C-alpha positions in Angstrom: -88.2 118.1 51.9 -85.1 118.2 49.9 -84.0 121.4 51.6 -84.6 119.8 55.0 -82.5 116.7 54.2 -79.8 119.0 52.7 -79.7 121.1 55.9 -79.6 117.8 58.1 -76.5 116.7 56.2 -75.0 120.2 56.6 -75.9 120.2 60.3 -74.0 117.0 60.8 -71.1 118.0 58.6 -70.6 121.3 60.6 -70.5 119.3 63.9 -68.1 116.8 62.3 -65.7 119.4 61.1 -65.8 121.2 64.4 -64.8 118.0 66.4 -62.2 117.2 63.8 -60.6 120.6 64.2 -61.2 121.8 67.8 -60.8 118.2 68.8 -56.9 118.4 68.5 -57.0 121.7 70.5 -58.8 119.9 73.3 -56.4 117.0 73.1 -53.3 119.1 73.0 -54.5 121.2 76.0 -55.4 118.0 77.9 -51.9 116.4 77.4 -50.3 119.9 78.0 -49.5 119.5 81.8 -48.4 115.9 81.4 -45.9 116.1 78.6 -44.6 119.7 79.0 -42.1 119.6 81.8 -40.4 123.0 81.4 -41.3 126.5 80.2 -40.0 126.0 76.7 -42.1 122.9 76.1 -45.2 124.6 77.5 -44.7 127.5 75.1 -44.3 125.0 72.3 -47.6 123.3 72.9 -49.4 126.6 73.4 -47.8 127.9 70.3 -48.8 124.8 68.3 -52.6 125.6 68.8 -52.2 129.4 69.2 -52.7 130.4 65.6 -55.6 128.2 64.8 -57.7 127.3 67.9 -59.7 130.6 67.6 -60.6 129.9 64.1 -61.5 126.3 64.8 -64.2 127.5 67.1 -65.8 129.3 64.2 -67.3 125.9 63.3 -68.9 125.6 66.7 -70.6 129.0 66.3 -71.6 128.0 62.7 -73.0 124.6 63.9 -75.0 126.4 66.7 -76.2 129.1 64.2 -77.2 126.5 61.6 -79.2 124.7 64.2 -80.9 127.9 65.3 -81.7 129.0 61.6 -82.6 125.7 60.0 -84.1 123.8 62.9 -85.3 126.6 65.5 -87.5 124.3 67.4 -84.8 121.7 67.9 -82.5 124.6 69.0 -84.9 125.8 71.6 -85.6 122.4 73.1 -81.9 121.4 73.0 -80.8 124.5 74.9 -83.6 124.0 77.3 -83.2 120.3 78.0 -79.4 120.3 77.9 -79.1 123.8 79.4 -76.8 122.9 82.3 -74.2 120.8 80.4 -74.2 123.2 77.5 -73.7 126.1 80.0 -70.9 124.3 81.7 -69.3 123.7 78.2 -69.6 127.4 77.4 -67.9 128.5 80.7 -65.1 125.9 80.1 -64.4 127.2 76.6 -64.3 130.8 77.9 -61.9 129.6 80.6 -59.7 127.9 78.0 -59.7 131.1 75.7 -58.9 133.3 78.6 -56.1 131.1 80.0 -54.4 130.7 76.6 -54.4 134.5 76.0 -53.5 135.6 79.5 -50.9 132.9 80.5 -48.0 134.5 78.3 -48.5 137.7 80.4 -48.3 135.9 83.8 -45.6 137.5 86.0 -45.0 134.6 88.3 -44.8 130.8 88.4 -47.8 130.6 90.6 -50.0 132.7 88.1 -48.7 130.4 85.3 -49.7 127.4 87.1 -53.2 128.8 87.6 -53.6 129.4 83.9 -52.0 126.0 83.0 -54.9 124.6 85.2 -57.4 126.7 83.2 -56.1 125.5 79.9 -56.4 121.8 81.1 -59.8 122.2 82.7 -61.3 124.3 80.0 -60.5 121.6 77.5 -61.2 118.4 79.5 -64.7 119.4 80.4 -66.0 120.2 76.9 -64.2 117.1 75.5 -66.2 114.8 77.9 -69.5 116.8 78.0 -69.8 117.0 74.1 -69.7 113.3 74.1 -72.1 112.9 76.9 -74.5 115.2 75.2 -74.4 113.5 71.8 -74.6 110.1 73.5 -77.9 111.1 75.1 -79.2 112.5 72.0 -78.4 109.3 70.2 -80.2 107.4 72.9 -83.0 109.7 73.1 -84.0 112.2 75.8 -86.9 111.7 78.3 -89.5 114.1 77.1 -93.0 114.5 75.8 -95.4 117.3 75.2 -95.4 118.2 78.9 -91.7 118.7 79.0 -88.4 117.2 79.8 -88.1 114.9 82.9 -84.3 114.4 83.0 -81.5 116.1 85.0 -77.8 116.7 84.6 -77.2 113.5 86.6 -79.6 111.5 84.6 -77.5 112.4 81.4 -74.5 110.6 83.2 -75.9 107.2 82.4 -73.8 104.3 81.1 -74.1 105.1 77.4 -73.6 108.8 77.8 -70.5 108.3 79.9 -69.0 105.7 77.5 -69.7 108.2 74.6 -68.0 111.0 76.6 -64.9 108.8 77.3 -64.7 107.8 73.6 -64.8 111.6 72.7 -62.1 112.3 75.3 -59.7 109.5 74.4 -60.2 110.3 70.7 -59.4 114.0 71.2 -56.3 113.1 73.2 -54.9 110.9 70.4 -55.8 113.6 68.0 -54.1 116.3 70.0 -51.0 114.2 70.6 -50.6 113.7 66.9 -51.1 117.3 66.2 -48.5 118.3 68.8 -46.0 115.8 67.2 -46.5 117.4 63.9 -45.6 120.9 65.3 -43.2 120.9 68.2 -39.4 120.0 68.4 -38.4 116.5 68.2 -37.8 115.7 72.0 -41.3 116.9 72.9 -42.8 115.3 69.7 -41.5 112.0 70.9 -43.3 112.4 74.1 -46.5 113.3 72.4 -46.4 110.3 70.1 -45.8 108.1 73.2 -49.0 109.5 74.8 -51.0 109.1 71.5 -49.9 105.5 71.3 -50.8 104.9 74.9 -54.3 106.5 74.7 -55.0 104.8 71.3 -55.8 101.6 73.0 -58.2 103.3 75.2 -59.7 104.9 72.2 -60.1 101.7 70.4 -61.6 99.8 73.5 -64.3 102.5 74.0 -64.9 102.7 70.3 -65.8 99.0 70.4 -67.7 99.4 73.6 -69.7 102.3 72.1 -70.7 100.1 69.0 -71.8 97.3 71.2 -73.8 99.5 73.7 -75.4 101.3 70.7 -77.3 98.1 69.8 -78.8 98.0 73.3 -79.4 101.6 74.1 -80.3 103.3 70.8 -82.2 102.7 67.5 -79.3 104.0 65.5 -78.8 100.6 63.7 -82.3 100.7 62.3 -81.4 102.8 59.3 -78.4 100.7 58.7 -80.4 97.4 58.6 -82.9 99.2 56.4 -80.3 100.4 54.0 -77.1 98.3 54.4 -75.1 100.5 52.0 -74.7 102.9 54.9 -72.6 100.5 56.7 -69.7 101.9 54.7 -69.5 104.9 57.0 -68.7 102.9 60.3 -66.5 100.7 58.1 -64.6 103.8 57.1 -64.3 104.8 60.7 -62.8 101.4 61.7 -60.4 101.5 58.7 -59.2 105.0 59.8 -58.8 103.7 63.4 -56.4 101.0 62.3 -54.8 103.7 60.0 -53.9 105.7 63.0 -52.1 102.9 64.6 -50.3 101.9 61.5 -49.0 105.3 60.5 -47.9 106.0 64.0 -45.9 102.8 64.1 -44.2 103.9 60.9 -43.7 107.4 62.1 -45.8 108.9 59.4 -47.3 111.6 61.6 -49.0 113.6 58.8 -50.9 110.6 57.5 -51.8 109.5 61.2 -53.3 112.9 61.7 -55.3 112.7 58.5 -56.7 109.3 59.6 -57.6 110.6 63.0 -59.5 113.5 61.5 -61.4 111.1 59.2 -62.0 108.8 62.0 -63.8 111.6 63.9 -65.8 112.8 60.9 -67.0 109.2 60.0 -67.8 108.6 63.7 -70.0 111.6 63.8 -71.7 110.7 60.6 -72.3 107.1 61.8 -74.5 108.7 64.5 -76.0 111.2 62.2 -77.1 108.6 59.7 -78.6 106.5 62.5 -80.5 109.5 63.8 -82.3 110.4 60.5 -84.9 111.8 60.3 -84.6 112.6 64.1 -82.7 115.4 65.6 -83.7 114.7 69.2 -85.5 111.5 69.7 -87.9 111.1 72.6 -87.2 107.9 74.7 -90.8 108.1 76.0 -92.6 107.9 72.7 -91.4 108.4 69.1 -94.3 110.6 68.3 -92.7 113.3 70.5 -89.5 113.3 68.8 -88.2 116.3 67.1 -87.3 115.6 63.4 -86.0 117.4 60.5 -89.6 117.8 59.2 -91.5 118.9 62.4 -88.8 121.4 63.6 -87.4 123.0 60.5 -87.8 126.6 59.3 -89.9 127.4 56.3 -88.7 126.5 52.7 -88.1 130.1 52.1 -85.8 130.6 55.1 -83.9 127.4 54.1 -83.5 128.7 50.5 -82.1 131.9 51.7 -79.7 130.1 54.1 -78.5 127.8 51.3 -77.6 130.8 49.2 -75.8 132.4 52.2 -73.8 129.2 52.9 -72.9 128.7 49.3 -71.3 132.2 49.3 -69.8 132.4 52.7 -68.7 129.0 53.8 -66.3 128.6 50.9 -64.7 131.9 52.0 -64.3 130.6 55.6 -62.8 127.4 54.2 -60.3 129.3 52.0 -59.3 131.5 54.9 -58.7 128.6 57.2 -56.9 126.6 54.5 -54.6 129.6 54.1 -54.1 129.8 57.8 -53.1 126.1 58.2 -50.8 126.4 55.2 -49.1 129.5 56.6 -48.5 127.9 60.1 -48.0 124.3 59.1 -44.4 124.1 60.0 -42.2 122.7 62.7 -41.9 125.2 65.6 -38.2 125.8 66.6 -36.7 126.8 69.9 -35.5 130.1 68.2 -39.0 131.0 67.3 -40.3 130.3 70.8 -37.7 132.6 72.3 -38.8 135.4 69.9 -42.6 134.9 70.5 -44.8 135.9 73.2 -46.0 132.4 73.9 
């Protein structure tokens, strides 16, 4: 039981870290065609995410791998019930990766515009659909022992769409702040303006999400049972205000940290509310997949815990080194020398 709870926490943490890291890649790529008005500015934005975006997606692979290894039944049902949206997300991520790598090699303006569109679409679709998927998981999927009764369009319900738009605007703000940290001043100003503009949509959808959660889900049950956990959504609210305060004071680094912590605390707000469920059934709770009825054996979880204790710190150290190495302001001279 302790191992199952441990892996539930790790499962939530891996998704939270992924959204906090790849989230700014999504946001920067969505803002890319709107704030970059010339080739130098486009190169600057691509170069701002170029050294790190691939490494950030390691956390997506790790989160998916952890789901498969720790909760194989949940993995099987999730990739069956949500097959279409997850496949669309996969194709979009492939499109973004290909576009980022091939665009610098484009020979004509038309080719560059095509890959610019690929960068945008390949980031917009996952940003929304990840939110839609998690919104529906929070709400509960329509399934019983006979199978799943939903479709792609049934996932696009009010709560799922609101959660998807909350993810979208959160990532746009996150990405705008990241771009402002990395690019030359003139472009950084435009990125900050967009982050400030979308912050109000982020805040509005965060409030709407919290309200609709009370009507569409049972997430608040755990909070009412153990009020101490209200500290997690309180941290999210605090960090949300922190983003606005730090942006107004032009403290971009602190604004970025606040944004990352907002994403992590938001994810854990949902994870805490889900416990012990992984995929609740909206038909009858007895059909829900939980950390207890869908987990691997204690032996498997023990081996996995040892593996994680050894290798995850190595990944963290490597990524920390990467960020430390590339955490500097990009200059026009560097852009002229680089392929991007």
